[in-house]
C-alpha positions in Angstrom: -35.6 33.5 37.8 -35.1 30.7 40.7 -34.5 27.8 38.0 -31.4 29.7 36.7 -29.3 29.9 40.1 -26.3 27.5 40.4 -26.4 26.2 44.0 -23.3 25.3 45.0 -23.2 22.1 47.0 -20.7 19.6 48.1 -21.1 16.1 46.7 -22.5 13.7 48.8 -20.1 11.6 50.8 -19.8 7.7 48.9 -20.8 4.7 51.4 -17.5 2.9 52.5 -18.0 -0.7 50.7 -19.3 -3.2 53.6 -16.4 -5.1 55.2 -17.2 -8.9 55.9 -16.1 -9.6 59.6 -13.5 -12.4 59.6 -15.1 -14.7 61.7 -18.0 -14.8 59.1 -15.8 -15.3 55.9 -14.3 -18.4 57.9 -17.5 -20.0 58.7 -18.7 -19.7 54.9 -15.6 -21.3 54.0 -16.3 -23.8 56.4 -20.1 -24.4 55.4 -18.6 -24.8 51.7 -16.6 -27.3 52.5 -19.0 -29.2 54.5 -21.7 -28.8 52.0 -19.2 -30.0 49.4 -18.2 -33.3 51.5 -22.1 -33.9 52.0 -23.0 -33.9 48.4 -20.0 -36.2 47.2 -21.3 -38.6 50.3 -25.3 -38.1 49.0 -23.9 -39.1 45.5 -21.8 -41.9 46.0 -24.3 -43.3 48.2 -27.1 -42.9 45.9 -25.4 -43.9 42.6 -23.2 -46.7 44.1 -20.0 -45.6 42.4 -16.9 -46.7 43.6 -18.0 -50.3 44.8 -15.7 -52.7 44.0 
C-alpha cells in the first residue's frame, strides 16, 4: 500500500547560474589578447614572413 501514496513535496529550487566576477572576465580577456600577440610574434619569427 505505501507504493500507491502520492507525496506532495515542493519541487527543489534550481541553483542560480554561476556568475563570473568582473575582474576574472577582464583577466581572461587580457590573457587572450596577450596570447594572440605572442602567437603572432612566434609565427612571424619562425616563418620569416613580412621581411623586405
